[in-house]
C-alpha positions in Angstrom: -15.6 126.3 131.4 -14.8 123.0 129.8 -17.0 122.1 126.8 -16.6 119.4 124.1 -17.9 120.4 120.7 -18.6 118.3 117.7 -18.7 119.9 114.2 -19.8 118.6 110.8 -20.9 120.9 108.0 -22.5 118.0 106.2 -25.0 117.4 109.0 -25.7 121.1 109.0 -26.1 121.2 105.3 -28.6 118.4 105.4 -30.5 119.8 108.3 -30.7 123.3 106.8 -32.2 122.7 103.4 -34.7 125.5 103.9 -34.5 129.2 103.3 -31.4 129.8 105.4 -29.4 127.5 103.3 -30.8 128.7 100.0 -28.9 132.0 99.9 -26.6 132.2 96.9 -24.1 134.9 96.2 -25.5 137.4 93.8 -29.0 137.6 95.2 -30.3 140.5 97.3 -28.7 140.7 100.7 -30.8 139.9 103.8 -32.2 142.8 105.7 -31.1 141.6 109.1 -28.1 143.5 110.5 -25.2 141.6 112.0 -26.4 142.4 115.5 -29.7 140.6 114.7 -28.0 137.6 112.9 -27.6 135.6 116.0 -31.0 134.4 117.3 -29.5 132.3 120.1 -25.9 133.3 120.4 -23.4 131.2 122.5 -22.3 132.7 125.7 -18.7 134.0 126.0 -16.3 131.7 127.9 -14.5 132.4 131.1 -11.0 133.9 130.9 -8.3 131.1 131.2 -4.9 132.4 132.2 -2.9 129.1 132.1 -0.6 128.2 129.2 -2.2 125.3 127.2 -0.4 122.1 126.5 -0.6 122.7 122.8 1.8 125.7 123.0 4.3 123.7 125.1 4.2 120.9 122.6 4.5 123.0 119.5 7.3 125.2 120.9 5.8 128.3 119.3 8.2 130.7 121.2 11.1 129.1 119.3 9.6 129.9 116.0 8.5 133.5 116.5 12.1 135.0 116.3 12.2 133.7 112.7 8.6 134.1 111.5 5.2 135.2 112.8 3.2 134.7 109.5 3.5 138.3 108.3 2.1 139.1 104.9 0.0 135.9 104.8 -3.8 135.9 104.8 -5.6 132.9 106.0 -9.3 132.4 105.0 -11.4 130.8 107.8 -14.4 129.2 106.2 -16.6 128.7 109.3 -19.2 130.4 111.4 -17.6 133.9 111.2 -14.9 135.4 113.5 -15.6 137.8 116.3 -13.2 140.6 115.6 -14.1 142.2 119.0 -12.2 139.6 121.0 -9.3 141.3 122.7 -6.8 138.8 121.3 -8.1 139.2 117.7 -8.2 143.0 117.5 -6.7 144.3 114.3 -6.2 140.7 113.1 -9.6 140.1 111.3 -10.6 141.5 107.9 -14.3 142.3 107.2 -14.8 139.2 105.1 -18.2 138.0 103.7 -21.3 136.5 105.2 -22.5 133.8 102.8 -25.4 132.9 105.1 -26.8 136.4 104.8 -25.2 137.1 101.4 -23.8 140.3 102.8 -20.5 141.9 103.4 -19.0 141.4 106.8 -18.4 138.1 108.6 -16.3 139.6 111.5 -18.9 138.4 114.0 -19.7 134.9 115.3 -22.8 133.4 116.8 -21.4 130.0 117.8 -17.8 130.8 118.8 -16.5 128.0 116.5 -15.0 130.2 113.9 -13.6 132.5 116.5 -11.9 129.5 118.2 -10.4 128.4 114.9 -9.1 131.9 114.1 -7.6 132.3 117.5 -5.5 129.2 117.2 -4.0 130.8 114.1 -3.6 134.5 115.0 -4.6 135.3 118.6 -2.2 138.0 119.9 -0.4 138.0 123.2 -2.2 139.7 126.1 -0.5 140.2 129.5 -1.6 137.7 132.0 -3.0 135.2 129.4 -1.1 132.1 128.6 -3.0 131.3 125.4 -1.7 132.7 122.1 -2.1 131.9 118.4 0.7 130.2 116.5 1.1 132.8 113.7 0.3 136.2 115.2 1.3 138.1 112.1 -1.4 136.5 110.0 -4.5 138.4 108.8 -7.8 136.4 109.0 -10.3 136.6 106.2 -13.6 135.3 107.7 -16.2 133.7 105.5 -19.4 132.8 107.3 -21.0 129.6 106.1 -22.8 128.0 109.0 -24.4 128.6 112.4 -24.0 125.0 113.5 -23.3 124.8 117.1 -24.6 123.9 120.6 -26.9 126.8 120.8 -28.0 127.3 117.2 -30.4 125.7 114.7 -27.5 124.6 112.5 -28.2 126.7 109.5 -25.6 126.3 106.7 -25.1 127.1 103.1 -25.6 124.6 100.2 -22.6 122.8 98.6 -22.9 125.3 95.7 -22.5 128.3 98.0 -19.7 126.5 99.8 -17.9 126.2 96.5 -18.5 130.0 95.9 -16.9 130.7 99.2 -13.8 128.7 98.3 -13.5 130.7 95.1 -14.1 134.0 96.9 -11.2 133.2 99.3 -8.9 132.3 96.5 -9.8 135.5 94.5 -9.5 137.8 97.5 -5.9 137.4 98.6 -6.0 134.3 100.8 -2.9 132.2 100.5 -4.2 129.5 102.9 -7.8 128.3 103.2 -8.7 126.7 106.5 -11.8 124.6 106.2 -13.0 123.0 109.5 -16.2 121.9 107.7 -16.6 118.3 106.5 -18.8 116.9 103.7 -19.7 113.2 103.7 -20.1 113.1 99.9 -18.2 114.2 96.9 -19.8 117.2 95.3 -18.4 118.1 91.9 -19.0 121.8 92.3 -16.9 121.8 95.5 -14.2 119.6 93.9 -14.0 122.1 91.0 -13.7 125.0 93.4 -10.9 123.3 95.3 -9.1 122.6 92.1 -9.4 126.2 91.1 -8.0 127.4 94.4 -5.1 124.9 94.4 -4.1 124.8 90.7 -5.2 128.2 89.3 -4.6 130.5 92.3 -1.8 128.6 94.0 -3.6 128.4 97.4 -2.9 125.8 100.1 -6.2 124.2 101.3 -6.1 122.7 104.8 -9.1 120.7 105.9 -10.2 118.7 109.0 -10.8 115.0 108.2 -13.9 114.9 110.4 -15.0 113.4 113.7 -17.1 110.4 112.6 -14.8 107.5 113.3 -16.6 104.5 114.7 -15.0 101.2 115.6 -16.8 98.2 113.9 -18.2 95.6 116.1 -15.7 92.9 117.0 -16.2 89.6 115.1 -17.2 86.5 117.0 -13.9 84.8 116.2 -10.7 86.3 114.8 -10.4 86.5 111.1 -7.5 84.6 109.7 -4.9 87.0 108.2 -6.5 90.1 109.6 -4.3 93.0 110.5 -4.4 95.3 113.6 -5.3 98.9 113.7 -8.6 100.8 113.4 -10.8 100.3 110.3 -10.8 103.1 107.7 -13.7 105.5 107.5 -15.5 106.7 104.5 -13.7 109.6 102.7 -14.3 113.1 104.1 -14.4 116.1 101.8 -12.7 118.4 101.0 -9.9 116.6 102.9 -10.0 113.7 100.5 -9.6 115.9 97.4 -6.2 116.0 95.6 -3.9 118.8 96.7 -5.7 119.2 100.1 -3.9 118.7 103.4 -6.2 116.5 105.5 -5.6 116.9 109.3 -6.5 114.5 112.1 -6.5 115.2 115.8 -4.4 113.8 118.7 -4.5 114.1 122.4 -1.8 115.4 124.7 -0.3 111.8 125.2 0.0 111.4 121.4 -2.9 109.1 121.0 -5.5 109.7 118.3 -8.7 111.4 119.4 -11.3 108.7 119.3 -13.6 110.5 116.9 -10.8 111.5 114.5 -11.4 109.7 111.2 -9.0 107.2 109.7 -8.2 106.9 106.1 -5.7 107.5 103.3 -6.8 111.2 103.2 -5.2 111.8 106.6 -1.9 113.6 105.8 -1.0 115.1 109.1 -2.2 115.3 112.7 -2.1 118.1 115.2 -3.4 118.8 118.7 -7.1 118.3 118.8 -8.0 117.0 122.3 -8.7 119.4 125.1 -7.5 122.3 123.1 -7.8 125.8 124.6 -9.1 128.5 122.2 -11.0 131.8 122.2 -14.8 132.2 122.3 -16.9 135.0 120.8 -16.8 138.4 122.5 -14.2 137.4 125.2 -12.8 134.5 127.2 -11.8 130.9 126.3 -13.1 127.4 126.1 -11.7 123.9 125.8 -12.5 122.2 122.5 -12.1 118.7 121.0 -12.0 117.5 117.4 -10.3 117.8 114.1 -11.8 121.3 113.6 -9.2 122.5 116.1 -6.3 120.5 114.6 -6.7 122.0 111.1 -6.0 125.7 112.1 -2.7 124.6 113.8 -1.5 123.2 110.5 -2.7 126.3 108.7 -0.8 128.5 111.1 2.4 126.4 110.6 2.0 126.8 106.8 1.7 130.5 107.3 4.9 130.6 109.3 6.7 128.7 106.5 5.2 130.8 103.6 6.0 134.1 105.4 9.6 133.2 105.7 9.9 131.7 102.2 7.4 133.4 100.0 8.9 132.0 96.9 7.6 128.5 97.7 4.7 127.0 95.9 1.7 125.5 97.7 2.9 122.0 97.0 6.3 122.9 98.5 4.8 124.2 101.7 2.6 121.1 102.0 5.6 118.8 101.4 7.7 120.7 104.0 5.0 120.3 106.6 4.7 116.6 105.9 8.4 115.6 105.8 9.3 117.7 108.9 6.5 116.2 111.0 7.3 114.1 114.1 6.6 110.4 114.3 4.6 109.8 117.5 5.9 107.1 119.9 4.8 103.7 118.8 3.1 105.0 115.7 4.0 104.7 112.0 3.0 106.6 108.9 -0.4 105.5 107.9 -4.1 106.2 107.8 -4.4 107.2 111.5 -1.6 109.8 111.7 -0.5 110.4 108.1 3.1 111.6 108.1 3.0 112.4 111.8 2.3 115.4 114.1 3.1 118.8 112.6 6.3 120.4 114.0 6.3 124.2 113.2 9.9 124.7 114.3 11.3 122.0 112.1 9.1 123.1 109.2 10.6 126.6 109.4 14.2 125.8 110.1 15.1 122.6 108.3 16.7 122.6 104.8 15.1 120.2 102.4 16.0 119.0 99.0 14.5 121.2 96.3 13.2 118.2 94.3 9.9 116.4 95.0 11.2 113.2 93.4 11.6 110.1 95.5 14.8 109.1 93.7 17.5 111.3 92.2 17.9 111.6 88.5 20.3 109.1 86.8 23.8 110.3 86.0 23.8 111.7 82.5 26.0 110.0 79.9 29.4 111.6 79.1 29.4 113.4 75.7 31.8 111.8 73.2 34.6 114.2 72.0 36.7 112.6 69.2 39.6 115.0 69.7 39.7 114.3 73.5 39.5 110.6 72.7 42.5 110.8 70.3 44.5 112.7 72.9 43.6 110.1 75.6 44.7 107.3 73.2 48.0 109.0 72.5 48.7 109.5 76.1 47.9 105.9 76.8 50.3 104.7 74.1 53.1 107.0 75.4 52.5 105.7 78.9 52.8 102.1 77.8 56.1 102.9 76.0 57.5 104.7 79.0 56.8 101.8 81.2 58.5 99.3 78.9 61.6 101.6 78.5 61.8 102.1 82.2 61.8 98.3 82.9 64.5 97.7 80.3 66.7 100.5 81.8 66.2 99.0 85.2 67.2 95.5 84.2 70.3 96.8 82.3 71.4 98.7 85.4 71.0 95.6 87.6 72.9 93.5 85.1 75.8 96.0 85.0 75.9 96.0 88.8 76.2 92.2 88.8 79.0 92.2 86.2 81.0 94.8 88.2 80.7 92.7 91.4 81.9 89.6 89.6 84.9 91.4 88.1 86.0 92.6 91.5 85.9 89.1 92.9 87.8 87.7 89.9 90.6 90.2 90.3 90.8 89.4 94.0 91.4 85.7 93.1 93.8 86.6 90.2 91.2 85.1 87.9 91.7 81.5 89.4 88.8 79.3 90.1 87.6 79.6 93.6 88.1 76.7 96.1 86.4 75.8 99.3 88.8 76.8 102.1 90.1 73.8 104.2 89.7 74.0 108.0 92.9 75.0 109.7 94.4 72.3 112.1 95.3 73.4 115.6 98.4 71.7 117.3 97.6 69.5 120.2 98.6 70.6 123.7 99.9 67.4 125.6 99.0 69.0 129.0 95.4 69.4 128.0 93.1 66.5 128.2 91.2 65.6 125.1 87.6 66.5 125.0 86.4 62.9 125.2 88.4 62.4 128.4 87.2 65.6 129.9 83.6 64.7 129.5 84.0 61.0 130.4 83.2 59.7 133.9 86.2 58.6 135.9 86.9 54.9 135.7 86.6 52.7 138.7 89.9 51.1 139.8 89.9 47.4 140.2 90.6 46.0 143.7 
């Protein structure tokens, strides 16, 4: 089954302003049992046995010998997670259902949260090519919405959304995966994100949303205009400080058309035609930034499991600087730093400082005693050089005097004269040279 799904929590929040969205943690839990919570549940998908392109691109099998995400809990703030799926057995904690204000979010009515969780932690099953990227991770499901193809789109209010973020941070989650998007900045949500990031040291990973729309082309080119898609309005919580905003790309490296563009895009990950699990059993193909975010969350879990001493900002920075620049693309509002590379994030050694430039070289401390010794050595060095030159000149002068004395004794101390050339007696039988070289004279007739 191939199905394309679009997901936006903000639309669900606005559409579900009635009783379903009015539940607040602390009130009496709803009487409905989990089995009755899904009025019109999505059907399970068909079993897909082929290995998806995402796993081939990400090179997950190269990472697993070093890290599988053990000892890391990832909170999935979504539609719940079906713990009964064969590839998620023993991977899913009970969690909390904020829609029903009741314990237990290990079920799913729309399959969306199950798909997100499976991209993180789905285990290997013989005969199935699909697997999660960080199979040692534990999933903490938090049910916030029923928005999907076959549901009414009930969702919690922004206030309850903020409570779910705090719940995840207070209940052992190191990473919060949020595939929900808000089209407005709610202070209560911003404060909850700040609490999770700064107070509890969590890493928040959020999809940037699927609302990108190209503006209508102008009648004539605008002088000085630059190429590239127009930026979209900020998406929250991706646009909050300290949050990793994740966009989506296709198999060929191009941006998924709906993936939003803006300064809040920090990374991209596979999000086009992505294979993931459905509720109960089976798999489906999905599209959007909702599926890109869990891949980044899984990569973060791999890094944190191998290096638990790192801070959340260290993990985020590592994911960014080890990402891959896509062919023909540059760092910017479409792709952020580039596409996440789990293998590089786990294996590469990075500088420990976050600073863009190194610290200046500190000045040398002044030591008077050392300075005096240096001055003394400098004076002795100068003296030694002068003495050496004098000795060398004296030796050369002495050698010249000895040479002159030997020449003088050889001449018995008489002044030297230029020797005269010795005359050779003339042989009468030998023609003189001028005759030898002269042409013979012509006899007169």
